[in-house]
N, C-alpha and C positions, 0 to 999 in steps of 0.2 A: 286482633289485627285488622286494620281498616284496609279496604280495597284501594290500591293506588289508582289515581286517575291516569288513564292511558289515552293518548291521542295518536291516531294514524292520519298523517297529512299527505295528501297527494298534491304535488306542485307541477306547474308547467303550463305552457300556452297551447290550448286545445285547437288553435287555428293553424298550428305548424306541425301537423301529423304527429310523429313520435315524440315531439317535444312535450306534448300533453299527456304522455303515458301515465304520469303519476295521478292525474285527475281521472283519467279513464280507468285506471286500475281500481280506484275506489268504487266505481260502478259495480264491479264484480264483488268486491269485498262487502258492499252493502247488502248483498243477497245472503250473506252468512249470518248465523245466529251468534251474535257477539255478546259478551258479558255487558251488564248495565254500566260498568265503569269505563267502557271503551267508547270513545267519541271519534267519529270520522270527520275530517275537515278538508274541503277542497280549497287549497291555498292558491290555486291558479298561478298568476304571476304577481300576486300581491307581495309587497315588500315589507317595510317596517310596520304597516298596519296589522301584521300578524303577531307582533310582539305581545299585545295585550291578550290575545287568544291562547297563547301558550304558557303564560305566566302561572296559571293555576294548575297546570298539568305536572304530574310526577315523572311520567315517561312519555317520550315523543318518538314515534317511528315515522320517518320521512321516506317517501318514494318519489324519485325524480330521475330525469334523464341526466346522464353524465357522459362527457366526452373523454373517454379514456383511450381513444383510437384503437378500440378492440372490435371483435366481431359483433355485428348487430345481435342484441339479445344477451350479451355478456352481462352477468349480474355481479355487482360489487357490494360488499357489506363493510361499513366503516363508521367510526365515531367522529364527531367534529374535530377532535384533537388530532386525528390521523391526517388531516388535510395538509398540514404543514410539511408532511413527509412525502407528499405526492410529487412525482417528477413534474417539471414545468409543462410538459405537453398535455397534462391532464387538466381539463376544465371541470371544476366540481359542479358548476351550474351554468346553464345557458341564460339565466335571468340577469337583469341589470343589478338588482339588489339580491344577492344570494341568501340562502337560508342561514349561512354561517354568520352573516352580518346581523340577521334577525336574532339568532341565538346570543350573539355577543351583546346586543342591545338589551335583551331580556336579562342577561346576567348583570349588566350595569344597573338596571332598574330594580334588581333585587332577587330575581329567581329565573334561572333557565332550567328547563327540565333535563333529566338524563336522556340523552338523545342517541339514536341509532339511525343511520341513513342507508337505504338500499338504492344504489344507483344502477341504472340500466343503460347500456350503450344503445342509442337509437340507430335505426337504419336510415331514416330520411327525416329531414326538417323542412321539406317542401310545404307550400301552402296546401291545406286540406285538413279535414277533420277526422280522417280515418287513421287508425293505428296499423302499422305494418303487420302482416301475418306472423313474421318471426318474433315480434314483440308480444303480440296477443297470445301466441303459443306459450310464452313464459309465464303468463298471469296465473294459471292454476298452481304451478310450482311456487311462485312468489306468495300466493295466498296461503299455501301450506306452511311456508317458512314464517310468515308473519303471524299466523294463528299459533304456531309453536312458540314464537317469542311472547305473545300475549299470555299463553298458558304458563310459560316459565316465569314471567313477571308475577303472575297471580300466586304461584307456588313459592318462588324463591326471592321475590322482591328485587330482581335485577335481570339484565339481559342474559341470554345464553352465552356461554364462552364462545370465543371466536372460532367459527367452523367454516371459514371462507372457502376452504377446499371442497367442502360438501355442497356449496351453493349451486355450482354449475353441473352437478352430477345428475 
């Protein structure tokens, strides 16, 4: 069995405090001993230029800020197909071209990876490069969750079953 190509992508604008949490999270994840088949990508606020970077990947894990009008630091786990069931008040991404459009384009061009998104409710989107303490405090738990996903993919060839109730415990 070959090792699937796994990418963890952090997206967001690092100039708008918590909006850049996906990119800042990767700074912590880089310090971990990851398998050779795992690649980290700072997607920043890039849009469609990400398409070619994800097309050769089997599994994509995305970390991004999400406006779910929840408590700062609330963590959400969902698949791209779940987005059409979100209530109108949820904004899946703060970016102009969201990751969903990038995945759709990759699919049109021939291959979109199996994708899982971890969205975090930001505390602030003010100008600044610092992440709120409430968000930073979530990073060790998110690291554990993502490392578990990577391990499960290595063993089972798929994402873990939906355990969303366990995310915020």
